[in-house]
Structures are given as structure tokens and as C-alpha cells.
C-alpha positions as CSV (number, residue, x, y, z in Angstrom):
1,M,86.8,111.1,123.3
2,A,87.1,108.0,125.5
3,H,85.7,105.6,122.9
4,T,86.4,107.1,119.5
5,V,89.8,108.8,119.8
6,A,93.1,106.9,119.8
7,D,95.2,107.2,122.9
8,E,98.0,109.1,121.0
9,R,95.5,111.7,119.9
10,K,93.5,112.1,123.2
11,G,95.6,115.2,124.2
12,R,94.5,117.1,121.1
13,A,90.9,116.0,121.6
14,A,91.1,117.3,125.2
15,G,92.6,120.5,124.0
16,W,90.0,121.3,121.5
17,Y,87.3,120.3,124.0
18,Q,88.5,122.9,126.4
19,A,89.1,125.4,123.7
20,G,85.4,125.4,123.1
21,N,84.8,125.6,126.9
22,L,87.1,128.5,127.8
23,G,87.0,130.2,124.4
24,G,83.3,130.0,124.3
25,N,83.0,131.6,127.7
26,G,85.3,134.4,126.8
27,V,84.2,135.1,123.2
28,G,80.6,134.2,123.8
29,G,80.2,135.9,127.1
30,G,79.9,139.2,125.3
31,V,80.8,141.7,128.0
32,W,82.7,143.9,125.5
33,R,80.2,143.2,122.7
34,G,77.3,144.0,125.0
35,A,78.8,147.3,126.0
36,H,79.6,148.4,122.4
37,M,76.7,146.9,120.4
38,S,73.0,146.6,121.0
39,R,71.9,143.7,123.2
40,E,69.9,142.3,120.3
41,L,72.9,142.1,118.1
42,A,75.1,140.7,120.8
43,G,72.6,138.0,121.5
44,S,72.1,137.2,117.8
45,V,75.9,136.8,117.3
46,L,76.1,134.4,120.3
47,G,73.0,132.4,119.1
48,F,74.5,132.1,115.5
49,A,77.8,130.8,117.0
50,M,76.0,128.2,119.0
51,L,73.9,127.1,116.0
52,L,77.0,126.9,113.7
53,S,78.8,124.7,116.3
54,T,76.1,122.0,116.0
55,V,77.4,121.3,112.4
56,A,80.3,119.5,114.1
57,L,77.9,116.8,115.3
58,Y,77.5,115.5,111.8
59,F,81.2,114.5,111.8
60,A,81.2,112.9,115.3
61,S,81.2,109.2,115.5
62,D,78.3,107.6,117.3
63,V,79.0,105.5,120.4
64,G,76.4,102.7,120.8
65,I,77.1,101.5,124.3
66,V,73.7,100.7,125.7
67,S,72.0,97.7,124.0
68,A,68.3,97.9,123.3
69,G,67.4,95.2,125.8
70,E,69.6,96.4,128.7
71,R,67.8,97.1,132.0
72,F,68.2,100.2,134.0
73,R,69.3,98.2,137.1
74,S,72.0,96.4,135.2
75,R,73.2,99.7,133.8
76,M,73.4,101.1,137.3
77,R,75.4,98.1,138.6
78,L,77.8,98.6,135.7
79,L,78.2,102.3,136.7
80,G,78.8,101.3,140.3
81,R,81.5,98.8,139.4
82,D,83.3,101.2,137.1
83,L,83.3,104.0,139.7
84,L,84.5,101.6,142.4
85,A,87.2,100.3,140.1
86,M,88.5,103.9,139.7
87,V,88.9,104.5,143.4
88,R,90.6,101.1,143.9
89,M,93.2,101.7,141.2
90,A,96.2,104.0,142.0
91,I,96.4,106.2,138.9
92,P,92.7,106.8,138.6
93,L,92.4,107.5,142.3
94,L,95.3,109.9,142.1
95,T,93.6,111.6,139.3
96,I,90.5,112.0,141.2
97,V,92.4,113.7,144.1
98,L,94.4,115.9,141.8
99,V,91.4,117.2,139.8
100,A,90.0,118.4,143.1
101,S,93.3,120.2,144.0
102,P,94.2,123.8,143.2
103,I,96.6,122.8,140.5
104,G,95.8,124.9,137.4
105,A,92.3,126.0,138.7
106,G,92.8,129.5,137.4
107,A,90.5,131.0,140.1
108,M,91.8,134.5,139.4
109,N,89.9,134.4,136.1
110,N,86.8,134.9,138.3
111,L,88.2,137.9,140.1
112,W,90.3,139.9,137.6
113,S,87.4,142.3,136.9
114,A,86.6,142.6,140.7
115,V,90.2,143.6,141.6
116,A,91.0,145.7,138.4
117,D,91.0,148.9,140.4
118,D,94.2,147.7,142.2
119,W,95.9,147.9,138.7
120,H,94.1,151.2,137.8
121,A,92.6,149.4,134.8
122,S,89.7,151.1,132.9
123,A,86.4,149.5,132.3
124,D,87.2,149.0,128.6
125,I,90.5,147.3,129.4
126,V,88.8,145.0,131.9
127,A,86.0,144.1,129.5
128,L,88.5,143.4,126.7
129,V,91.1,141.3,128.5
130,T,88.6,139.4,130.7
131,G,86.2,138.8,127.8
132,V,86.9,138.4,124.1
133,L,90.7,138.4,124.2
134,N,90.7,136.2,127.3
135,G,88.6,133.6,125.5
136,I,90.8,133.7,122.3
137,V,94.0,133.5,124.3
138,A,92.8,130.6,126.5
139,A,91.6,128.7,123.5
140,L,95.0,129.0,121.9
141,G,96.5,127.7,125.1
142,C,94.2,124.7,125.1
143,I,95.1,123.8,121.5
144,L,98.8,124.2,122.2
145,A,98.6,122.1,125.3
146,G,96.8,119.3,123.4
147,W,99.7,118.9,121.0
148,I,102.2,119.0,124.0
149,V,100.2,116.3,125.9
150,D,100.3,113.9,122.9
151,R,104.0,114.6,122.4
152,F,105.3,114.5,126.0
153,G,102.5,112.7,128.0
154,P,99.6,114.0,130.1
155,W,101.4,114.0,133.5
156,I,104.3,116.1,132.3
157,A,101.9,118.5,130.7
158,Y,99.7,118.6,133.8
159,F,102.3,119.2,136.4
160,G,104.4,121.3,134.1
161,F,101.6,123.7,133.2
162,G,100.4,123.9,136.8
163,G,103.9,125.0,137.9
164,V,104.2,127.6,135.1
165,L,100.8,129.1,136.0
166,A,101.9,129.3,139.7
167,I,105.1,131.2,138.6
168,I,103.1,133.6,136.5
169,T,100.8,134.3,139.4
170,I,103.9,135.0,141.6
171,V,105.3,137.4,139.0
172,M,101.9,139.2,138.9
173,G,101.9,139.5,142.7
174,I,105.4,141.1,142.9
175,I,105.6,143.5,139.8
176,P,104.3,147.0,140.0
177,R,100.5,147.2,139.5
178,T,99.8,149.3,136.4
179,P,97.2,149.1,133.6
180,H,99.8,147.6,131.2
181,A,100.8,145.0,133.8
182,Y,97.2,144.1,134.2
183,Q,96.6,143.7,130.4
184,I,99.7,141.6,129.8
185,G,99.5,139.6,133.0
186,V,95.8,138.7,132.7
187,L,96.3,137.5,129.1
188,I,99.4,135.4,129.9
189,Y,97.5,134.0,132.9
190,A,94.6,133.1,130.6
191,L,96.9,131.4,128.1
192,F,98.2,129.1,130.8
193,V,94.8,128.6,132.3
194,G,94.0,127.2,128.9
195,T,96.9,124.8,128.9
196,N,96.0,123.6,132.4
197,Y,92.4,122.9,131.6
198,A,93.4,121.0,128.5
199,A,95.9,118.9,130.6
200,F,93.2,118.4,133.2
201,S,90.9,116.9,130.5
202,A,93.7,114.8,129.2
203,I,94.6,113.1,132.5
204,V,90.9,112.5,133.2
205,V,90.3,111.0,129.7
206,H,93.3,108.7,130.2
207,A,92.2,107.7,133.7
208,I,88.6,106.9,133.0
209,G,89.2,104.3,130.3
210,K,86.0,103.3,128.5
211,G,82.9,101.6,130.1
212,V,80.5,104.3,131.4
213,A,83.1,107.0,130.3
214,S,80.7,109.9,130.1
215,T,79.5,109.4,133.7
216,K,83.0,109.0,135.0
217,Y,84.2,112.1,133.1
218,A,81.2,114.0,134.5
219,F,82.2,112.8,138.0
220,C,85.7,114.0,137.6
221,Q,84.6,117.3,136.0
222,S,82.3,118.0,138.9
223,L,85.3,117.4,141.3
224,G,87.3,119.7,139.1
225,N,84.8,122.5,139.7
226,L,85.5,122.4,143.5
227,P,89.0,124.1,143.4
228,V,87.6,126.9,141.2
229,V,85.0,127.6,143.8
230,Y,87.1,127.3,147.0
231,M,90.1,129.0,145.5
232,T,88.0,131.9,144.3
233,A,86.6,132.3,147.8
234,L,90.0,132.0,149.3
235,D,91.5,134.5,146.9
236,G,88.8,137.0,147.6
237,Y,89.2,136.6,151.3
238,V,93.0,137.1,151.2
239,H,92.6,140.1,148.9
240,D,90.2,141.8,151.3
241,K,92.3,140.9,154.3
242,Y,95.9,141.3,153.1
243,G,95.8,142.9,149.6
244,P,96.3,141.8,146.0
245,S,99.9,140.7,146.3
246,W,99.1,138.2,149.0
247,M,96.1,137.1,147.2
248,L,98.2,136.1,144.2
249,L,101.0,134.6,146.2
250,T,98.5,132.4,148.2
251,E,97.1,131.0,145.0
252,A,100.6,130.3,143.6
253,F,101.8,128.7,146.9
254,A,98.7,126.4,147.0
255,G,99.3,125.3,143.4
256,I,103.1,124.7,143.9
257,V,102.6,122.6,147.1
258,C,100.1,120.4,145.4
259,V,102.3,120.0,142.2
260,V,105.2,118.9,144.4
261,I,103.0,116.4,146.4
262,G,101.4,115.1,143.2
263,V,104.8,114.5,141.5
264,L,106.1,112.6,144.5
265,V,103.0,110.5,144.8
266,L,103.0,109.7,141.1
267,R,106.7,108.7,141.2
268,A,106.0,106.4,144.1
269,I,103.1,104.8,142.2
270,L,105.0,104.3,139.1
271,N,108.1,102.9,140.9
272,R,105.9,100.5,142.8
273,S,104.3,99.2,139.6
274,M,107.6,98.8,137.7
275,P,108.3,95.2,138.8
276,D,104.7,94.3,137.9
277,V,105.2,95.7,134.4
278,A,108.6,93.9,134.0
279,S,107.1,90.6,135.0
């Protein structure tokens, strides 16, 4: 994506990338399929989908970055210089901090099945809305977000979708807990988790530039896994201590605070760089 996709199309590339990630986890996870089909058939469907996906490699452009005579040591020096440059520049450094924040982490996706009893949701409902349907809806959110990123810019999409997901989480925390609320709420949450993940990939792809892009993306991606882990742990702790409403409100509050701080810092960076751009 960093080397072969034009800047004005990077949002859509990021959206499709995350559509495969989230959609594959939901549709390929096979919770509902495993419960309603034989394990052999469920595994075969998953294997065929993975095999079919490799056809896309035929259409992907090759990126020949490493020359035949390049030494390992010189490659490592280039990697070190690129990573150091990221933390020395304001926008890439802000991106590194933001991807490790709770904005759009979607930690509740890891807990919906565990807390389904609070909404009196049946096992079939849980398997459906946290499995196949979750993956499809999240993938649609990713694709939609990719188009929005290219049209309005990655930062507007990133902070905007992060704020919307927080609002949805608040609504889930204050409305009556019924099976219907669970089904609709989990799927809407999944839709905007998809938009947030696509926006996450978009800001990362724009921040890493080229150079050793795959390593820098992997570095940011690994940091992006941190909020999923610590917010899942925090959500679970708050649920057991204070109940489901406070669990959802805590996640939403953490996201909103980070969105506000992130917007203020980004504005300060852009305002400071304006004279440089003009000159």
C-alpha cells in the first residue's frame, strides 16, 4: 500500500485491507457454522476461502526494495534511521501515540459473547451477531470508511469515527438491556469498529511514508494491538465490579478523552507548521 497505491487512494486500500482482517475473523471464525454444520465442512469452507484469497496475489504489484547486493547490516541501519525519523517528526510521532490509545479499539468485540447474559441473549443470537454477521457488517464499515478517508482526509475520519463509536457505546450503556437491543447494538458497534480500523490503517499508511514501510507498519500495528488488550481487561474488570452499564460508559469515556486530546494536539502541530508551509 505504501509503495504502489497513490496517496488519493490509500484510504480505500486501507479499508479493503481491514475488511479482510475483520471480515475474515467474523465470517471465517465459524462459530455459528461450527455449531450448525459438521466440523469437517466448517473447516473445508474456511480452507477454500483462504485458498481463493491467494488469487489476489496475481494482481498485486511487486515491490523490489532490497537490491541483490545489499548487506543485512546496511539494511538494519536503514531500518533504524527510518524508525528514528518517525519519532522525531511531529505527525508520525502523534500517529504512534494515537494508535496505542483507546480511540476506536473496539474492545467490546472481545466481550460481547461473555456478557450476553446481561441482555438475555440466546446462544444462537450470540453466535450469529458476534460471528458471521459481525464480520460482514464490520467489513462493510471498513469499505465505507476507506471511501470517506479518501474524500475527507484520514484525520477527520479517524477522530470522527472514534467519536461516533464512543457515542454508540454510551447509548448501549443507557438503553434497556434486551435481546433486540443486543442484536442491533452489537451490529452497529461492529459497523463502526470497521470504520475505525480502516481509519487506523489509513493514518498509519500516510504516516510511515515509504522506505522500510512494511516494518514501520508492523511496528504501528503491534502498538495498535495494545489498546485492544488493555481495554478488554479494563472493560472486564469494570463489568465484574460495577456492571455492564459502567463497563460501556468507561470505554466510551476513555475514547472521547483521547479524541479531544488528539484533536487539540493535531491542531497545535498544524498551526505551528503553517508558517513553514507558507515559506
